[in-house]
All heavy atoms as an XYZ file, in Angstrom:
833
protein
N      28.197     37.651    -29.105
C      27.554     36.631    -28.280
C      26.961     37.420    -27.051
O      27.581     38.068    -26.441
C      28.522     35.636    -27.847
C      28.029     34.527    -26.977
S      29.147     33.345    -26.468
C      28.549     31.883    -27.280
N      25.720     37.064    -26.750
C      24.984     37.669    -25.635
C      25.118     36.840    -24.367
O      24.943     35.529    -24.341
C      23.501     37.817    -26.029
C      22.761     38.806    -25.082
O      23.407     39.371    -24.270
N      21.486     38.743    -25.293
N      25.612     37.471    -23.230
C      25.832     36.799    -22.091
C      24.492     36.440    -21.321
O      23.760     37.508    -21.279
C      26.823     37.563    -21.119
C      28.153     37.319    -21.410
C      28.978     38.087    -20.431
C      29.892     37.213    -19.692
N      30.797     37.978    -18.785
N      24.326     35.472    -20.865
C      23.052     35.147    -19.994
C      23.277     35.689    -18.627
O      24.394     35.492    -18.046
C      22.801     33.631    -19.944
O      22.545     33.146    -21.264
N      22.247     36.250    -18.053
C      22.269     36.624    -16.659
C      22.301     35.415    -15.743
O      21.573     34.455    -15.970
C      21.188     37.557    -16.299
C      21.338     38.911    -16.962
C      20.376     39.946    -16.374
O      20.449     40.295    -15.179
O      19.680     40.505    -17.188
N      22.906     35.590    -14.590
C      22.924     34.466    -13.685
C      22.029     35.078    -12.502
O      22.238     36.066    -12.037
C      24.363     34.116    -13.155
C      25.159     33.644    -14.386
C      24.263     33.147    -12.004
C      26.535     33.277    -14.052
N      21.159     34.103    -12.047
C      20.173     34.450    -10.869
C      20.416     33.550     -9.745
O      20.940     32.445     -9.859
C      18.751     34.358    -11.437
C      18.428     35.182    -12.544
C      18.541     34.803    -13.889
C      18.017     36.574    -12.389
C      18.199     35.628    -15.087
C      17.634     37.350    -13.432
C      17.765     36.836    -14.682
O      17.553     37.756    -15.664
N      19.993     33.963     -8.529
C      19.960     33.107     -7.422
C      18.532     32.539     -7.295
O      17.519     33.268     -7.392
C      20.334     33.924     -6.095
C      21.780     34.408     -6.216
C      20.125     33.016     -4.889
C      22.104     35.284     -5.078
N      18.398     31.196     -7.123
C      17.189     30.527     -7.003
C      17.226     29.961     -5.652
O      18.129     29.272     -5.276
C      16.988     29.473     -8.011
C      16.800     29.941     -9.427
C      17.853     30.251    -10.266
C      15.519     30.175     -9.881
C      17.695     30.679    -11.493
C      15.255     30.638    -11.119
C      16.446     30.982    -11.935
N      16.141     30.289     -4.768
C      16.033     29.826     -3.446
C      15.082     28.591     -3.463
O      14.000     28.799     -4.067
C      15.454     30.822     -2.477
O      16.475     31.922     -2.512
C      15.303     30.326     -1.094
N      15.408     27.448     -2.905
C      14.658     26.238     -2.827
C      14.195     26.172     -1.470
O      14.925     26.031     -0.452
C      15.499     24.966     -3.252
C      15.610     24.966     -4.738
C      16.324     25.723     -5.509
C      14.906     23.914     -5.464
C      16.449     25.554     -6.851
C      14.997     23.687     -6.783
C      15.738     24.625     -7.442
O      15.767     24.522     -8.872
N      12.809     25.919     -1.374
C      12.114     25.639     -0.064
C      11.547     24.328     -0.157
O      10.577     24.114     -1.030
C      11.204     26.772      0.358
C      11.808     28.153      0.226
C      10.436     26.520      1.623
C      10.911     29.221      0.176
N      12.156     23.284      0.552
C      11.674     21.848      0.311
C      11.167     21.308      1.578
O      11.684     21.409      2.635
C      12.970     21.153     -0.073
C      12.555     19.594     -0.375
C      13.637     21.799     -1.379
N       9.930     20.728      1.361
C       9.371     19.909      2.370
C       9.583     18.524      2.108
O       9.089     18.027      0.974
C       7.849     20.245      2.574
C       7.720     21.586      3.116
C       6.176     21.939      3.313
O       5.360     21.610      2.502
N       5.882     22.743      4.427
N      10.204     17.743      2.995
C      10.443     16.261      2.803
C      10.298     15.561      4.153
O      10.970     15.938      5.111
C      11.909     16.064      2.211
C      12.306     14.581      2.130
C      11.639     13.772      1.260
C      13.305     14.104      2.876
C      11.998     12.412      1.112
C      13.662     12.853      2.795
C      13.051     11.999      1.834
N       9.358     14.653      4.214
C       8.945     13.915      5.403
C       8.801     14.750      6.556
O       7.865     15.468      6.599
C      10.096     12.869      5.589
C      10.075     11.877      4.483
C      10.865     10.599      4.714
N      10.389      9.796      5.835
C      10.733      8.584      6.062
N      11.682      8.061      5.155
N      10.424      8.006      7.118
N       9.750     14.841      7.525
C       9.537     15.582      8.791
C      10.120     16.945      8.852
O      10.132     17.533      9.887
C      10.009     14.718      9.848
C       9.250     13.395     10.077
C       9.844     12.593     11.300
O      10.768     13.067     11.980
O       9.407     11.475     11.414
N      10.582     17.521      7.672
C      11.178     18.728      7.753
C      11.073     19.651      6.601
O      10.657     19.245      5.505
N      11.392     20.930      6.735
C      11.543     21.887      5.808
C      13.011     22.343      5.518
O      13.648     22.635      6.615
C      10.741     23.119      6.071
O       9.316     22.692      6.285
C      10.771     24.158      4.944
N      13.558     22.334      4.370
C      14.974     22.569      4.083
C      15.000     23.594      3.144
O      14.278     23.703      2.147
C      15.669     21.300      3.590
C      15.416     20.170      4.604
C      14.347     19.245      4.378
C      16.153     20.007      5.709
C      14.139     18.221      5.181
C      15.938     18.982      6.562
C      14.955     18.111      6.375
O      14.672     17.077      7.205
N      16.075     24.635      3.316
C      16.205     25.673      2.272
C      17.640     25.708      1.828
O      18.587     25.430      2.630
C      15.840     26.985      3.004
S      14.110     27.162      3.515
N      17.780     26.001      0.556
C      19.121     26.280      0.058
C      19.030     27.102     -1.176
O      17.906     27.398     -1.741
C      19.844     24.899     -0.322
O      21.158     25.045     -0.619
C      19.112     24.256     -1.531
N      20.195     27.703     -1.649
C      20.209     28.452     -2.774
C      21.236     27.992     -3.782
O      22.300     27.479     -3.346
C      20.555     29.938     -2.389
C      19.439     30.615     -1.612
C      19.740     32.043     -1.257
O      20.860     32.275     -0.830
N      18.808     32.966     -1.342
N      20.993     28.200     -5.157
C      21.870     27.913     -6.154
C      21.848     29.106     -7.110
O      20.950     29.785     -7.259
C      21.546     26.637     -6.862
C      21.660     25.375     -5.958
C      20.158     26.645     -7.529
N      22.869     29.168     -7.867
C      23.055     30.220     -9.044
C      22.889     29.519    -10.280
O      23.454     28.501    -10.599
C      24.380     30.896     -9.000
O      24.592     31.503     -7.683
N      22.035     30.089    -11.207
C      21.823     29.489    -12.468
C      21.175     30.559    -13.527
O      20.821     31.654    -13.034
C      20.892     28.272    -12.391
N      21.244     30.292    -14.722
C      20.641     31.150    -15.738
C      19.101     31.034    -15.822
O      18.531     31.918    -16.407
C      21.272     30.954    -17.135
O      21.072     29.635    -17.492
C      22.824     31.296    -17.096
N      18.580     29.902    -15.527
C      17.142     29.667    -15.634
C      16.749     28.511    -14.585
O      17.576     27.891    -13.978
C      16.745     29.324    -17.020
C      17.409     28.096    -17.533
O      17.370     27.033    -16.924
N      18.135     28.212    -18.699
N      15.443     28.405    -14.480
C      14.876     27.478    -13.397
C      15.244     26.151    -13.815
O      15.597     25.193    -12.897
C      13.424     27.793    -13.226
C      12.584     27.181    -14.437
C      12.904     27.020    -11.920
N      15.208     25.672    -15.007
C      15.662     24.370    -15.336
C      17.092     23.942    -15.006
O      17.409     22.917    -14.427
C      15.431     24.021    -16.864
C      13.841     23.994    -17.380
C      13.332     25.415    -17.495
O      14.086     26.411    -17.436
O      12.103     25.539    -17.587
N      17.988     24.911    -15.296
C      19.465     24.617    -14.856
C      19.448     24.652    -13.376
O      20.261     23.876    -12.813
C      20.232     25.812    -15.514
C      21.663     25.663    -15.039
C      22.546     26.886    -15.518
O      22.048     27.926    -16.131
O      23.772     26.820    -15.249
N      18.754     25.521    -12.609
C      18.809     25.539    -11.205
C      18.462     24.112    -10.632
O      19.036     23.893     -9.529
C      17.924     26.679    -10.654
O      16.617     26.285    -10.633
N      17.570     23.466    -11.171
C      17.124     22.206    -10.649
C      18.299     21.212    -10.669
O      18.465     20.523     -9.683
C      15.989     21.612    -11.433
C      14.644     22.388    -11.328
S      13.343     21.972    -12.512
C      13.409     20.222    -12.424
N      18.961     21.060    -11.636
C      20.206     20.250    -11.728
C      21.191     20.635    -10.711
O      21.870     19.776    -10.037
C      20.747     20.193    -13.177
C      19.778     19.638    -14.137
C      20.259     19.631    -15.587
C      19.095     18.855    -16.437
N      19.460     18.800    -17.780
N      21.376     21.946    -10.564
C      22.477     22.403     -9.612
C      21.998     22.148     -8.181
O      22.719     21.957     -7.258
C      22.732     23.921     -9.847
C      23.533     24.214    -11.081
C      23.972     25.599    -11.132
C      24.939     25.756    -12.367
N      25.605     26.974    -12.398
N      20.683     22.321     -7.989
C      20.039     21.918     -6.621
C      20.366     20.572     -6.251
O      20.673     20.222     -5.133
C      18.566     22.240     -6.721
C      17.929     21.863     -5.406
C      17.954     22.361     -4.192
C      16.976     20.803     -5.402
N      17.129     21.646     -3.289
C      16.643     20.643     -3.928
C      16.428     19.829     -6.253
C      15.691     19.695     -3.593
C      15.562     18.861     -5.870
C      15.306     18.764     -4.461
N      20.125     19.570     -7.197
C      20.356     18.188     -6.844
C      21.689     17.961     -6.454
O      22.150     17.162     -5.663
C      19.892     17.252     -8.125
C      20.418     15.872     -7.848
C      18.491     17.277     -8.281
N      22.699     18.605     -7.265
C      24.168     18.507     -6.856
C      24.394     19.024     -5.491
O      25.210     18.453     -4.652
C      24.991     19.259     -7.955
C      24.934     18.705     -9.306
C      25.736     19.596    -10.343
O      26.378     20.681     -9.877
O      25.646     19.287    -11.555
N      23.769     20.125     -5.123
C      24.027     20.777     -3.893
C      23.491     19.870     -2.750
O      24.132     19.801     -1.783
C      23.481     22.172     -3.917
C      23.883     22.913     -2.588
C      23.701     24.366     -2.819
C      24.223     25.094     -1.615
N      24.148     26.548     -1.631
N      22.225     19.373     -2.890
C      21.690     18.634     -1.777
C      22.504     17.282     -1.713
O      22.441     16.720     -0.569
C      20.322     18.347     -1.879
C      19.779     17.566     -3.093
C      19.433     19.620     -1.831
C      18.432     17.049     -2.986
N      23.187     16.880     -2.718
C      23.908     15.689     -2.571
C      25.128     15.879     -1.640
O      25.521     14.996     -0.893
C      24.533     15.249     -3.931
C      25.057     13.900     -3.906
O      24.697     12.982     -3.187
N      26.223     13.651     -4.595
N      25.686     17.240     -1.675
C      26.728     17.577     -0.782
C      26.120     17.797      0.686
O      26.898     17.644      1.682
C      27.485     18.797     -1.219
C      28.182     18.551     -2.459
O      28.559     17.480     -2.743
O      28.427     19.557     -3.212
N      24.850     18.206      0.840
C      24.236     18.503      2.085
C      23.410     17.455      2.655
O      22.566     17.698      3.628
C      23.437     19.845      1.902
C      24.248     21.059      1.461
C      23.335     22.216      1.086
O      22.174     22.106      1.086
O      23.981     23.283      1.000
N      23.379     16.266      2.034
C      22.427     15.213      2.446
C      22.492     14.926      3.858
O      21.440     14.445      4.420
C      22.496     13.949      1.505
C      23.896     13.255      1.817
C      24.002     12.136      0.714
C      25.405     11.534      0.767
N      25.703     10.816     -0.423
N      23.565     14.962      4.599
C      23.560     14.657      5.993
C      22.607     15.624      6.902
O      22.306     15.272      7.931
C      24.957     14.740      6.523
C      25.975     13.676      5.973
C      27.254     13.758      6.595
C      28.302     12.740      5.948
N      29.624     12.843      6.202
N      22.407     16.740      6.351
C      21.570     17.701      6.996
C      20.083     17.521      6.794
O      19.181     18.112      7.407
C      21.921     19.181      6.506
C      23.358     19.545      6.862
C      23.601     20.991      6.281
O      22.780     21.791      6.097
O      24.777     21.180      5.877
N      19.744     16.586      5.837
C      18.324     16.297      5.545
C      18.001     14.915      6.116
O      18.495     13.840      5.531
C      18.151     16.435      3.960
C      18.502     17.833      3.531
C      16.710     16.181      3.691
C      18.505     17.992      1.999
N      17.194     14.877      7.046
C      16.735     13.644      7.678
C      16.138     12.702      6.653
O      15.207     13.168      5.879
C      15.824     13.929      8.851
C      15.553     12.816      9.780
C      14.759     13.302     10.991
C      14.554     12.218     12.040
N      13.873     12.712     13.213
N      16.494     11.428      6.681
C      15.944     10.377      5.864
C      16.303     10.481      4.399
O      15.859      9.795      3.607
C      14.265     10.360      5.877
C      13.822     10.190      7.296
C      13.048     11.259      7.853
C      13.991      9.086      8.129
C      12.494     11.202      9.152
C      13.474      8.958      9.327
C      12.765      9.993      9.914
O      12.287      9.802     11.126
N      17.234     11.292      4.078
C      17.675     11.465      2.709
C      18.948     10.564      2.373
O      20.034     10.853      2.921
C      18.037     12.859      2.322
C      18.335     13.103      0.798
C      17.100     12.803     -0.099
C      18.681     14.658      0.611
N      18.757      9.487      1.760
C      19.793      8.623      1.429
C      20.264      8.618     -0.047
O      19.693      9.328     -0.869
N      21.275      7.788     -0.348
C      21.768      7.764     -1.661
C      20.764      7.355     -2.736
O      20.629      7.978     -3.811
C      22.963      6.786     -1.714
C      23.677      6.732     -3.025
C      24.829      5.686     -2.982
C      25.486      5.574     -4.346
N      26.601      4.724     -4.361
N      20.021      6.273     -2.443
C      18.954      5.814     -3.437
C      17.874      6.939     -3.711
O      17.478      7.091     -4.796
C      18.294      4.593     -2.814
C      17.355      3.963     -3.724
C      17.836      3.509     -5.097
C      16.715      2.870     -5.923
N      16.858      3.152     -7.308
N      17.509      7.598     -2.618
C      16.477      8.723     -2.787
C      17.018      9.786     -3.722
O      16.358     10.329     -4.624
C      16.037      9.221     -1.501
O      15.547      8.131     -0.726
C      14.984     10.313     -1.653
N      18.347     10.159     -3.455
C      18.940     11.078     -4.316
C      19.071     10.697     -5.752
O      18.798     11.477     -6.737
C      20.251     11.522     -3.791
C      20.303     12.575     -2.723
C      21.710     12.652     -2.087
C      19.925     13.835     -3.315
N      19.391      9.485     -5.967
C      19.520      8.907     -7.352
C      18.036      8.968     -8.069
O      17.935      9.396     -9.180
C      19.940      7.444     -7.349
C      21.439      7.377     -7.035
C      21.943      5.943     -6.883
O      21.095      5.020     -6.840
O      23.044      5.791     -6.600
N      17.025      8.603     -7.296
C      15.703      8.749     -7.894
C      15.287     10.044     -8.166
O      14.751     10.359     -9.264
C      14.599      8.047     -6.830
C      14.770      6.554     -6.621
O      15.336      5.976     -7.480
O      14.191      6.074     -5.691
N      15.635     10.993     -7.291
C      15.331     12.399     -7.451
C      16.062     12.905     -8.783
O      15.402     13.585     -9.564
C      15.729     13.152     -6.300
C      15.177     14.592     -6.112
C      13.621     14.622     -6.234
C      15.619     15.182     -4.840
N      17.362     12.591     -8.808
C      18.157     13.129    -10.008
C      17.581     12.515    -11.341
O      17.421     13.291    -12.242
C      19.610     12.656     -9.794
C      20.406     13.273    -10.909
C      22.024     13.029    -10.614
O      22.337     12.246     -9.688
O      22.715     13.693    -11.302
N      17.219     11.304    -11.299
C      16.715     10.616    -12.453
C      15.353     11.237    -12.893
O      15.193     11.603    -14.042
C      16.333      9.145    -12.123
C      15.824      8.327    -13.291
N      16.452      8.055    -14.456
C      14.530      7.981    -13.530
C      15.714      7.286    -15.208
N      14.466      7.345    -14.683
N      14.446     11.597    -11.950
C      13.189     12.292    -12.278
C      13.467     13.709    -12.831
O      12.779     14.103    -13.869
C      12.268     12.389    -11.068
C      11.662     11.054    -10.694
C      10.839     11.092     -9.587
O       9.870     11.834     -9.492
N      11.028     10.398     -8.444
N      14.463     14.388    -12.276
C      14.822     15.758    -12.788
C      15.353     15.655    -14.233
O      14.982     16.421    -15.091
C      15.720     16.386    -11.861
C      14.949     16.920    -10.622
C      16.472     17.697    -12.553
C      15.812     17.508     -9.570
N      16.139     14.692    -14.502
C      16.877     14.528    -15.842
C      15.793     14.075    -16.930
O      15.879     14.487    -18.054
C      17.918     13.624    -15.853
C      19.225     14.027    -15.044
O      19.367     15.326    -15.152
N      20.035     13.227    -14.532
N      14.716     13.282    -16.432
C      13.658     12.917    -17.424
C      12.859     14.192    -17.756
O      12.281     14.143    -18.919
C      12.796     11.942    -16.817
C      13.238     10.437    -16.734
C      12.252      9.514    -15.914
C      13.607      9.876    -18.131
N      12.764     15.145    -16.891
C      11.992     16.386    -17.139
C      10.532     16.088    -17.516
O       9.901     16.816    -18.372
C      12.692     17.195    -18.177
C      12.204     18.692    -18.125
O      11.858     19.082    -17.049
N      12.215     19.348    -19.187
N       9.951     15.010    -16.973
C       8.571     14.705    -17.302
C       7.543     15.621    -16.499
O       6.458     15.877    -17.065
C       8.252     13.225    -16.889
C       8.871     12.148    -17.786
C       8.514     10.758    -17.372
O       7.696     10.620    -16.406
O       8.968      9.858    -18.019
N       8.057     16.098    -15.429
C       7.228     16.894    -14.692
C       8.003     18.300    -14.298
O       8.607     18.407    -13.292
C       6.839     16.285    -13.295
C       6.093     15.008    -13.470
C       6.713     13.828    -13.378
C       4.768     15.013    -13.971
C       6.023     12.606    -13.561
C       4.159     13.744    -14.178
C       4.845     12.622    -13.937
N       7.943     19.186    -15.303
C       8.731     20.419    -15.216
C       8.059     21.269    -14.101
O       6.901     21.044    -13.754
C       8.734     21.103    -16.488
C       7.455     20.527    -17.180
C       7.319     19.153    -16.628
N       8.889     22.206    -13.511
C       8.280     23.171    -12.564
C       7.084     23.944    -13.032
O       7.156     24.296    -14.267
C       9.535     24.059    -12.105
C      10.467     23.950    -13.179
C      10.248     22.626    -13.808
N       6.059     24.127    -12.277
C       4.980     24.918    -12.621
C       5.113     26.325    -12.215
O       5.163     26.499    -10.930
C       3.717     24.248    -12.145
O       3.602     22.940    -12.653
C       2.440     25.046    -12.568
N       4.986     27.337    -13.074
C       5.087     28.745    -12.504
C       3.706     28.935    -11.898
O       2.697     28.619    -12.519
C       5.266     29.707    -13.690
C       5.393     30.988    -13.159
C       6.157     32.013    -14.162
O       6.392     31.687    -15.304
N       6.505     33.150    -13.640
N       3.647     29.577    -10.799
C       2.349     29.831     -9.989
C       1.630     30.965    -10.671
O       2.239     32.000    -10.928
C       2.674     30.108     -8.596
C       3.332     28.961     -7.824
C       3.543     29.272     -6.366
C       2.630     27.647     -8.017
N       0.425     30.783    -10.937
C      -0.478     31.822    -11.607
C      -0.513     32.999    -10.856
O      -0.716     32.940     -9.661
C      -1.832     31.158    -11.912
C      -2.695     32.040    -12.829
C      -3.966     31.448    -12.990
N      -4.078     30.040    -12.625
C      -5.026     29.283    -12.803
N      -6.157     29.748    -13.278
N      -5.083     27.992    -12.486
N      -0.389     34.216    -11.520
C      -0.442     35.451    -10.973
C       0.703     35.821    -10.170
O       0.753     36.985     -9.582
N       1.770     34.981    -10.078
C       3.010     35.477     -9.366
C       4.187     35.293    -10.318
O       4.207     34.664    -11.300
C       3.158     34.304     -8.204
C       2.203     34.263     -7.219
C       2.390     33.196     -6.174
C       2.022     35.624     -6.398
N       5.148     36.241    -10.029
C       6.364     36.252    -10.937
C       7.500     35.634    -10.195
O       7.712     35.822     -9.032
C       6.606     37.754    -11.132
C       7.631     38.049    -12.146
C       7.821     39.494    -12.443
C       8.786     39.687    -13.523
N       8.955     41.109    -13.875
N       8.216     34.868    -10.852
C       9.462     34.194    -10.491
C       9.219     33.287     -9.341
O      10.137     32.991     -8.512
C      10.457     35.282    -10.055
C      10.838     36.148    -11.169
O      10.904     35.722    -12.434
N      11.088     37.500    -10.914
N       8.111     32.554     -9.301
C       7.942     31.517     -8.261
C       7.366     30.267     -8.950
O       6.294     30.286     -9.758
C       6.937     31.994     -7.242
C       7.433     33.141     -6.457
C       6.684     30.798     -6.229
C       6.555     33.820     -5.465
N       7.909     29.143     -8.694
C       7.486     27.865     -9.293
C       7.208     26.772     -8.192
O       7.840     26.884     -7.060
C       8.557     27.347    -10.140
C       8.877     28.099    -11.374
C       8.469     27.964    -12.624
C       9.678     29.263    -11.493
N       8.963     28.928    -13.526
C       9.736     29.799    -12.849
C      10.574     29.962    -10.537
C      10.575     30.825    -13.160
C      11.414     30.905    -10.848
C      11.387     31.349    -12.225
N       6.480     25.762     -8.568
C       6.238     24.665     -7.628
C       6.589     23.362     -8.428
O       6.452     23.212     -9.600
C       4.798     24.559     -7.291
C       4.426     23.378     -6.319
C       4.770     23.398     -5.056
C       3.879     22.223     -6.836
C       4.590     22.278     -4.149
C       3.553     21.195     -5.975
C       3.902     21.247     -4.712
N       7.211     22.434     -7.696
C       7.717     21.170     -8.205
C       7.330     20.084     -7.117
O       7.432     20.345     -5.886
C       9.135     21.376     -8.386
C       9.887     20.310     -9.149
C       9.231     20.084    -10.523
C      11.348     20.588     -9.361
N       6.991     18.995     -7.612
C       6.697     17.780     -6.689
C       7.196     16.489     -7.295
O       7.033     16.203     -8.444
C       5.119     17.732     -6.604
C       4.642     16.591     -5.683
C       4.522     16.923     -4.320
C       4.262     15.348     -6.091
C       4.033     15.949     -3.377
C       3.835     14.425     -5.238
C       3.716     14.761     -3.865
O       3.290     13.737     -3.041
N       7.840     15.795     -6.435
C       8.471     14.485     -6.734
C       8.089     13.527     -5.710
O       7.938     13.826     -4.424
C       9.969     14.528     -6.874
C      10.464     15.364     -7.950
C      11.084     16.561     -7.658
C      10.446     14.871     -9.229
C      11.645     17.310     -8.700
C      10.894     15.775    -10.237
C      11.512     16.888    -10.021
N       7.927     12.212     -6.076
C       7.704     11.188     -5.154
C       8.819     10.152     -5.339
O       9.259      9.839     -6.470
C       6.408     10.503     -5.196
O       6.247      9.919     -6.671
C       5.269     11.447     -5.023
N       9.255      9.594     -4.179
C      10.271      8.589     -4.185
C       9.776      7.509     -3.118
O       8.794      7.708     -2.442
C      11.734      8.972     -3.714
O      11.654      9.381     -2.383
C      12.096     10.210     -4.624
N      10.535      6.396     -3.109
C      10.023      5.325     -2.084
C      10.175      5.879     -0.575
O       9.545      5.396      0.243
C      10.945      4.060     -2.352
C      10.519      3.331     -3.583
C      11.264      2.066     -3.676
C      10.941      1.340     -5.000
N      11.673      0.158     -5.217
N      11.118      6.744     -0.408
C      11.321      7.320      0.830
C      10.403      8.418      1.214
O      10.426      8.857      2.428
C      12.708      7.945      1.039
O      13.681      6.723      0.899
N       9.621      8.988      0.314
C       8.706     10.045      0.618
C       8.497     10.946     -0.584
O       9.224     10.905     -1.624
N       7.761     12.020     -0.312
C       7.532     12.966     -1.390
C       8.246     14.325     -1.125
O       8.574     14.679      0.059
C       6.017     13.309     -1.556
O       5.488     13.779     -0.331
N       8.590     14.991     -2.128
C       9.262     16.313     -2.062
C       8.236     17.386     -2.584
O       7.902     17.281     -3.826
C      10.490     16.326     -2.964
C      11.568     15.509     -2.414
C      11.657     14.065     -2.655
C      12.715     16.106     -1.816
C      12.656     13.340     -2.217
C      13.695     15.330     -1.278
C      13.659     13.913     -1.557
N       7.847     18.330     -1.826
C       7.142     19.558     -2.168
C       8.059     20.639     -2.267
O       8.679     20.957     -1.148
C       5.938     19.805     -1.233
O       5.006     18.742     -1.298
N       8.321     21.240     -3.448
C       9.393     22.279     -3.554
C       8.778     23.547     -4.113
O       8.178     23.543     -5.266
C      10.435     21.584     -4.634
C      10.950     20.211     -4.114
C      11.570     22.556     -4.736
C      11.766     19.555     -5.123
N       9.205     24.547     -3.467
C       8.827     25.956     -3.973
C      10.263     26.515     -4.434
O      11.167     26.405     -3.677
C       8.273     26.822     -2.914
C       6.739     26.323     -2.671
O       5.999     26.667     -3.529
N       6.658     25.874     -1.443
N      10.226     27.075     -5.657
C      11.538     27.677     -6.176
C      11.163     29.097     -6.315
O      10.110     29.466     -6.980
C      11.827     26.975     -7.494
C      11.970     25.493     -7.378
C      13.127     27.611     -8.033
C      12.067     24.726     -8.716
N      12.099     29.924     -5.807
C      11.917     31.390     -5.979
C      13.245     32.042     -6.605
O      14.261     31.817     -6.054
C      11.605     32.056     -4.579
C      11.370     33.591     -4.746
C      10.366     31.461     -3.918
N      12.907     32.734     -7.731
C      14.105     33.454     -8.289
C      14.199     34.650     -7.534
O      13.366     35.553     -7.464
C      13.882     33.795     -9.736
C      15.048     34.390    -10.465
C      15.097     34.337    -12.053
C      14.057     35.413    -12.365
N      14.067     35.529    -13.935
N      15.338     34.787     -6.675
C      15.326     35.821     -5.734
C      16.111     36.979     -6.070
O      15.941     38.134     -5.598
C      15.863     35.229     -4.417
O      17.129     34.554     -4.611
C      14.891     34.385     -3.684
N      17.215     36.899     -6.980
C      17.969     37.997     -7.412
C      18.880     37.790     -8.528
O      19.040     36.481     -8.794
C      18.733     38.661     -6.221
O      19.844     37.773     -5.918
N      19.447     38.691     -9.141
C      20.449     38.353    -10.167
C      21.841     38.915     -9.650
O      21.926     39.667     -8.746
C      20.115     38.953    -11.546
C      20.141     40.492    -11.486
O      19.795     41.085    -10.417
N      20.294     41.161    -12.632
N      22.868     38.214    -10.046
C      24.108     38.505     -9.611
C      24.737     39.649    -10.432
O      24.446     39.937    -11.452
C      25.166     37.242     -9.749
C      24.688     36.005     -8.811
C      25.514     34.855     -9.177
C      24.661     36.307     -7.417
């Protein structure tokens, strides 16, 4: 059995009046998105205007995977993701920053 490498993904998120950064460990960008939602659920007090309903909407959109992250053309290990909720939009840059 081949072990998957674990990487650190840095999330740079713009939501309403602020920019928020956090990091998660995952084997790929899709897995990192789910871990990111879990992490911001724990950190929601640090994110202005982020409530329970907005988090539920965000998690639902990620689980649907209708709008997967777009790898930026000409760049390696950088993706862009955009979500909208009733509370506002999320512009998200994801950067695979290193492996563990």
